[in-house]
N, C-alpha and C positions, 0 to 999 in steps of 0.2 A: 727556384729552389726545388720545386716538385720535380722538374725535368732532371736536375742534378741527382736527386735521390733515386729516381728510376733508373738512370743509366748506370750509376756507380754500384748500386746494390743488387742489380739484377733486372733482367728484361721480363716483361710479361710476354712470354713467348708463345701464348696460345692465340691462334688466328681468330679474328672477329670481324665480321662483315662491316661492323660499324666504325672500325679503325681507319682513319685516314692517314696516309704517309705524311711524316713531318717535312718541313722544308728541306730541300736538297742543298742548302747552303753549306759551303765549306769556307771558312775564313781564308783571307789571302795570307801569303807567306809572311811570317812575323806577327800575325795578329794574335791576341790573346784569347779571342772569343772561342776558338776551338777548344782550348784547354779549359775554358769556363764550362763548356758543355759537358766535359768529361770530369769535372771536379768531383772528388770523392766525398761521400757523406757517411757518417758513421752508421753502422747497423748492428743492432744487438744480435749476438750469436755468431758473428763473423769476426775474424781477427787476422792480422798480418801473417801470423804463423800458419793459419789455415790456408791463407792465399798462397804462401810459399809451398805448402805441401801439394796443393792442387797443381801448381806450376811444375813441380818436380814429377808428379805423377803423369801429367799430360805429356811432358817431355819424354819420359820413359816409354810411353805407349808409342809416341811418334817415332822415337829413336829406334824402337824394335821393329815395328810393323812396316812404317814407311821407309826406314833405313834399309830394311831387307829388300823391299821393292826397288829402291833406288840402286841397289847393287846387282840388279838383274842382268846388267850388262856383262857381268862375269859369266853367268849362265848362257847368255846369248852367244857369246864368243865360244864357249865350250860346246854347246849344242851345234853350232855351225861347223865346228871341227868334226864332230861326230857324224854329221850329215854326209861328210866325205868318205866315211868308213862304211863298211858292210856289217850287217847284223846289229845295228843300234836302233833305238827307238826313233832316231832322227834321220836315218839313211835316206838320201835323196831330197830331204826337205829343203825349201827355199828359205832365205833370210826372213821374208815376210811371214811365212808360215811359223817359223820358230818365234818370231817377234810377237806373234799373236798371243803367246803365253804371257808375257810381261804386259802387254797392252790389255788383256782381259783383267789381269790383276789390278792395274792402276785405274782402269775404267770403272770396275764394279766397287772399287774402293770409295767412289763417290756417287755412282748411279743410284745406289740404295739409300742415299743420304736422308730423304724425307722420312723413310720408314725407321732408319736407325735413330734419327733424332726424335721422332714420335715415341718410339719404344722407351727411350731414355726418359721421357716425360711421363709416360704411362706407368713404367716400373721404376727404374732408377738407373743413372748413368753407370753405377758400379756393376749392376747385374748385367746390363747390355755389353758393356766393354769387357767384362770378365768372360761372358759367353764368347765374344769375339776372339779372346786370347786362346781359349781352349779350341776353338775351331781352327785357329791359325795353326796350331801344333798339328791338329788332325790332317789338315791339308798338305802339310809338308811331308808327313809320314806316308800318306796315301800316294803322293807324287814319287816318293822313293821306290815304290813298288810298280810304278807304271811301266808298261812295255810297248806303248803306242804313243805317237805324238798327240793324238787327240785326248789321250788320257792325261798327259801333262797339261794340256790346255784346259781341261776340266778341274784338275786338282791344283797345280801350281798356278794356274790362271784364274779361272772362275771362282772356285771355292776360297782360295787365298785372298782374292779381292773382296769377297763377301765378308770373310772374317775380319780383314782389315777395316772395312767400312763399320762394322759393329763396334770396333774399338776406337777407330780414329775419329768418327763423327761426334760421338758424345764428348770426346776430349776437346775438340775445337769448338763445340757449341757451349759447353759449360764454362770453358776458361774465360772468354771475353766478359762474362757477366761479373767476374770477380775483380776486374781492374778498371781504374778510371782514366786519369790523365796519362798513365803509363801503359795504356792498352797496347800500343804499337810495339813497345819494348818487350812487354810480357809475351805477346804472341810471337814476336821474333824469336825470343828465347825458346819457347815451346816448339815452334815449327822449325827451328834450327836442328831439331832432332833428326830431320830427314837428312840434313847434311852430315852431322856427326855420325848418324847411324851408317850412312853410306860410306864414310870415311873408315869406319871400324869394320863393317860387314864385308865390304869388297875384298880387302886383303885377307880377312879371316876366312871367307868362303874359299878363296883361291888357295890358301894354305891347307885348308881341310880337304879340298878336292885332290890336291897333290899327295896328301898323306893317306886318305882313307877312301878316296873316290867320291863321285857326286851323289850316289844314292845314300851312303852313310852321312855325308855332309848335310843332305835334306833332313834326315832323322835327327841329327845332333842339333842343327840350327832351329829345327822345328820345336824340339823339347825345351831348349833354352828360351826361346821366344815366348812360348806358352807360359812358362813360369813368370818371366819378367812381366808380361802383359797382365796376367791375372793378379800378381801382386800390386801393381800400379792401379789397376782397376778397383781393387778393394777399398781405396781411400777416395775414389772420385765421387763428388756430389755437387749438387747445386748450392749456390749461395743462399742464405737463409730466407731472403725476401722471395726469391724465385721459387724456392722449396715450398713456402707457405702457400703461394698462389697456385702452384700445381696440385697441392694437397686439397685445396678448396675445389679446384676444377675436377679432380678425380671424384671427390665426395658427391659432387653435383651431377656427375655423369650417370645417366640411366641406362639400364640394360646390362647384360653380362660383359665381362671385361674382355672376353675373347673376341666380341664383335668389334671392339675398339681397336684391336691390334691392326686390322687391315683398312680401317676407316681413317685414312690419312689425307686431309686436304693439302694440296701442294702449296697454294698461295692465294691470298686475298685477290679477287679479281680486279679490284680497284687499283691495286698495286701493279698487277701484271699488265694493265692497259697502259701505264704511263711510259712515256718515251724513254725516261731514264732507265727504267727496269729493262726494257727491250734492248737498249744499247748496252747496258751492262751484261745482259744475257749473252748477246752476240760477242761482245768483247772477251768475256771469261771463256766462252766456248772455243773461239779460235786460238786463244792463248793456250788453253789445255791441249789443243790439237797439236801445237808445236812443242810444248814445254818438255815432254819426256823423250822426244825423239833423239836429240843429241846424246842424253844420258845413256840411252839403251844401246846406242851405236858407237860410243866412245871407244870401247875396247876393239871392236871389229875394225873400226876405221884406222885406229892406231896400228894394227897389224899390217894395213896397206902401206904404211910409212916405214915398215921394217921394225917396228917395236915388237918385243916379246909379249907373251901372254901375261907375265907378271907385270910388265910395264903398262899393259893395257888396263889391268886392274887398278894400277897406281893412278892412271888418268882419272878413272872413276873416283878413286879416293880423293884426289886433289880437287876435282870439281865439286865434290860433296863438302870438303873442307871450306872452300870458298863459298859454297852454298850457306853453310851455317854462319860464317863471318858476315856475309852480305845480309842475311835476314836480321841479325842483331844490330849491326851498324846502321842499316837503312831504317830499322824500326826506331832507333833513337832519333835519326833525322826526321823521320815522318812525324813523330810526336811534336817536333818543333815547327816543321815547315808545312804541315798539312799532309794527310794520308793520301788524298787524291792527287795533289801536286806530285808527291813522290811516286805514286803508282804510275803516273804517265812518264815520268823521266826514266825510271828504271826499265820499263817495258820497251820504250823506245831505244834505249842504249842496247838492250838484249838483241834487238833486231839489227842495229848498226853493227855490233861486233860479229854477228852471224855472217852478215854480208861482207864486212871488211876484213875478217880474219879467216873464217872457216872456208869461205868460197874461194878466196885466193890459194889457200892451202890445198884444196882439192884439184885446182887447175895449174898449180905451179909445177914446172918441170924439174926443178932443183929440190932434191930430197931434204937437204938441210934447211932450206928456207921453209918448205912445207911443214917440217917438224916444228920449227920455231913459231910459225903462225898458229899451229894447232895447240901447242903448249899454252901460248898466250890466250887462245880462245877458251881452253879448258878452265883457265882461271877467271877471265872476265865474264864468261857465260854464267858461271856459278855465282858470281857476285851480283850481276844485274838481273838475271832471269828469275832467280829464286825468291827474291823479296815480294814478288807478285802474290805468292801463295799466302804469306803472312799478312800483307797489307789489304788483300782483297776482303777477308771477312771483317776486319776492323773498320773498313770504309762503309760497309753495309749498315752499321749502327747509325752513322751520320746521314746516310742517304734516305733510309727508309724508317728510321726510328726504332728504339729498343723493343717496342711492343711487337714488331714484325720481324725482329732479327732472325730468330730460329727458323721460322718457315721460309724466309727469303734465302737464308743461308743454305738451307736444305735443297731448295729448287735450283739455286745456282750451282751448287756442288754436283747435283744431278747432270746439269748441262755440261759441266766440266768433264764428267765421266763420259758422256756421249761424244764429246769432242775428241777426247783421247782415243776412244774406240774407233774413230774414223781417221784421225790424223796420222797416228803412228803407223798403222798397217799400210796406209797410203804411201808414207815415206819409204817403207820397205819395198813396196812394189816398184817405186821409182828407182831404187838401187838396182832391182832385178832387171829393169828395162835397159840398163847399159850393156854395151857389148863386152866390156871387160870389168867383171865384177870384183877383180882382186886389186885394182889400182885405185888411188885416191880419186881419180877423175870419174869413177862410177858413182860418186856421192854428190856430184854438183846439182843434179836436179832436186835431190832431197834438201840440200842446203837452201836453195832458192825458195822451196816451199816453206821451210821453217822461217826464213827471213820475211816472206810475204805475210804469213800468219801472225807473226809477232808484230809486224808493222801495222796490221789491221787492229790488233789488240790495243796497240798504243794510241791509234786514232780513236778508238772507242772510249779509252780512258780520258782522252783529251776532251772529247764531246761532253762526257759526264761531268768533268771538271768545270768546263765553261758554262754548261747548262745549269749547274748548281750555283754558280756564282751570279748568273743573270737572274735566276729565280729568287736568289737571296736579296737582290736589289729592288725587285718589284714590290 
């Protein structure tokens, strides 16, 4: 019962060297013991209404910040077109150089996770996420005045990624502590905001660019995003049990507060040395290295098949719609069948569809067949690849215990950012290495890389699942 109370009502998210990771056991499919671990227990000060408000607020933040990043493929395709013209900030730039803008944004969205999470504990989730919202709007406005590629990389890339991290990480760290046996569903709904956001933002950005140009589009979208994120952040808070623990920890902290701002321990060394953590670290890193690549290049690849710019944006929107559906439906399945079980299945399927659909599309000589394969891939990749992002944090509670969740979550999200920083630019270089960069065949090397990375992530998920099962039997 003590374990049930701890998980349901909030995690003791402060690292302590004395804490030992809990058993890595995850029940077999159909077992009721996993739900027993997550069983909710009443907590004074918390209510279902508050949990719903938290869910809506977190969804709004993810919808706005991450949804905009997931729509970067629209900018990627636009900037590549401007690269072929003279007198633009992107003249002569390669796809890999332009892709670095989006890569920096999604990488720093999670690279700063340990600091963003620690600051949410030191101050409040509302203050940190609200600051991120204001900085998000500033980054877009500054990008709208940029006149060099490197300036876009610093503003629409680096600064926008830092701003997203300040809002996104408090949201995904606070949310799991509010939910018990339906944690997979709750996180699926919240993180479906990336897909719903991409579904909305991709065609909206395209329409704005056509109507007022990309510079005014950056200004308008930045202003709207800042307002939405700051309003959502205003209601973000820890559950009552976690809030009380953090209050005691802050009161017991010695020295001026400004020294605590940069004193962020990454993770308990006893956890970091375990094979489960190392494999989970490697698995989530290679998955992140592959995950954003198709989304960023959907629009440009669609153009090689003869689709229009609007159609390319629609591919991003369709993929993001399936992204949202996949996270919610798979979240429901995961709550019943086990999160680690489901994590392995969907990751393996995302590798299979990349190899079985996108690769043949890039090598097919018949345009109609290539188009059909790519359309199918846009749908299936959104369904199977996206649930990893929502199942990944929920499984950490079971693997490492609620007391270590926030720190482990921050460290692994940092690894995801580093993986993205390496993987997506490498994919862009592989496109550049082709002799014909305007044909679908130019992408086959990139597709193989994505397939291999996702396959490695699936293997890591399987190892963690089997290891947790064995350790649970010992």
